[in-house]
C-alpha positions in Angstrom: 98.4 100.3 110.8 95.5 99.0 108.7 95.6 97.7 105.1 92.6 96.3 103.1 93.1 93.6 100.5 90.8 91.8 98.1 91.6 88.0 98.4 89.5 86.0 96.0 85.8 86.7 96.8 86.4 88.3 100.2 87.6 91.7 101.5 90.2 91.3 104.3 91.4 94.0 106.5 94.9 93.4 108.0 95.8 95.5 111.0 97.8 95.5 114.1 96.2 93.8 117.1 94.4 95.9 119.8 93.8 94.8 123.4 90.1 94.1 122.8 91.2 91.6 120.0 93.0 89.3 122.4 90.1 87.2 123.4 89.2 86.5 119.8 92.9 85.8 119.0 92.9 83.3 121.9 89.8 81.6 120.5 91.3 81.3 117.1 94.4 79.8 118.7 92.4 77.3 120.6 90.3 76.3 117.6 93.3 75.9 115.2 96.3 74.8 117.2 97.1 72.3 119.9 99.6 74.7 121.5 97.7 77.2 123.6 99.0 80.2 125.6 97.7 82.2 128.6 96.1 85.6 128.2 99.1 87.2 129.8 101.4 85.7 127.1 99.3 87.2 124.3 99.0 90.5 126.2 102.8 90.7 126.7 103.5 90.2 123.0 100.8 92.7 122.0 102.4 95.3 124.3 106.1 94.5 123.6 105.9 94.0 119.8 102.6 95.5 118.6 103.8 96.2 115.1 104.6 92.5 114.6 101.3 91.3 115.9 98.8 91.3 113.1 95.2 90.2 112.7 93.0 89.6 109.7 89.4 90.7 109.8 86.6 89.9 107.4 83.6 92.1 108.1 83.5 92.4 111.9 85.1 89.0 112.5 88.7 88.2 113.3 89.7 85.2 111.1 93.4 85.0 111.7 96.5 86.3 113.5 100.2 86.2 113.7 102.3 87.1 116.8 106.0 87.5 117.0 108.7 88.6 119.4 112.3 89.8 118.9 115.2 87.9 120.3 119.0 88.2 120.2 120.2 84.7 119.1 123.0 82.9 117.5 122.2 83.3 113.8 120.6 80.3 112.1 122.1 81.6 108.8 125.6 82.9 109.7 127.7 80.5 111.8 128.6 82.0 115.3 127.1 85.4 114.6 124.7 87.0 117.1 121.7 88.5 115.3 118.5 90.3 116.1 115.9 87.8 115.0 112.2 87.8 114.7 110.6 84.7 116.2 107.2 83.9 114.8 105.6 82.4 117.8 102.2 81.6 116.4 100.1 82.0 113.3 96.6 80.7 112.6 93.7 81.2 110.3 90.2 79.8 110.9 89.5 76.7 108.8 86.7 78.4 106.7 89.1 81.1 105.6 92.1 79.0 104.7 93.6 78.7 101.2 92.7 82.3 100.3 96.1 83.8 101.0 95.3 85.2 104.4 98.1 83.3 106.2 100.7 84.3 103.6 99.7 88.0 103.9 99.9 87.8 107.7 103.4 86.3 107.5 104.6 88.8 104.9 103.3 91.8 106.9 104.9 90.4 110.1 108.2 89.9 108.4 108.1 93.4 107.0 107.4 94.8 110.5 110.2 92.7 112.0 112.7 94.0 109.5 111.6 97.6 109.2 110.2 98.4 112.7 112.4 96.2 114.9 115.6 95.9 112.9 115.6 92.1 112.6 118.1 90.6 110.2 116.4 87.2 110.1 113.2 85.5 111.2 112.6 81.9 112.4 109.8 79.7 113.5 109.1 76.2 114.6 106.6 74.0 112.7 105.5 70.4 113.2 107.2 68.1 110.8 103.8 66.7 109.8 102.3 70.1 108.9 103.1 69.9 105.2 100.7 72.7 104.2 102.4 75.2 106.5 105.9 74.0 105.5 105.0 74.5 101.9 103.7 78.0 102.6 106.8 78.9 104.6 109.1 77.6 101.7 107.1 79.7 99.2 107.9 82.8 101.3 111.6 81.9 101.4 112.0 80.0 104.7 114.4 77.0 104.7 114.7 74.2 107.2 117.8 74.7 109.4 117.4 72.1 112.1 115.1 69.7 113.8 114.1 69.9 117.5 113.4 66.4 118.6 110.2 65.9 120.7 109.6 69.7 120.7 105.8 69.5 121.1 104.0 68.3 124.2 102.8 65.2 122.3 106.3 64.3 121.4 106.3 65.4 117.7 109.5 66.9 116.2 109.6 70.4 114.9 111.5 71.9 112.0 113.2 75.2 112.8 112.8 77.2 109.6 114.6 80.5 108.9 114.5 83.4 106.4 116.9 86.3 105.8 115.4 89.7 106.2 114.4 92.0 104.6 112.6 89.8 102.1 113.4 90.6 98.5 110.6 89.9 96.1 
């Protein structure tokens, strides 16, 4: 699936990832985030959940991505209920393309896919407690903090677990 959007002064194409995109996705991950994954991890998510793995393209350059997987978990919303949940594993936008709405659009598209293509009833993610910009964006979309994972990251920083009910309304 491919969708074009005008965001400020740039035209952005949002589309599902393809195998040739994975090296560029890995490069964005390495430039933007301290948590890096192997090629096989990206490849596995691209093959298993292709409709919930989106990229943002400006011209012929990938500038952002979001990758997700689907899990059966105890609901983070409804106590003691088992739910099909979308797990946002990683999302990143190159620094020169931030604050233009690309990250928000990637997240909204992924959430739509998780709900409509994979039947997820909620979605969750982990975010560094110090990442105030991301936390603000997630709250804008409708995520709420449900718990804290102590020393979640390799450097010892805590993570908030944030969750949103699907499908999104509004």
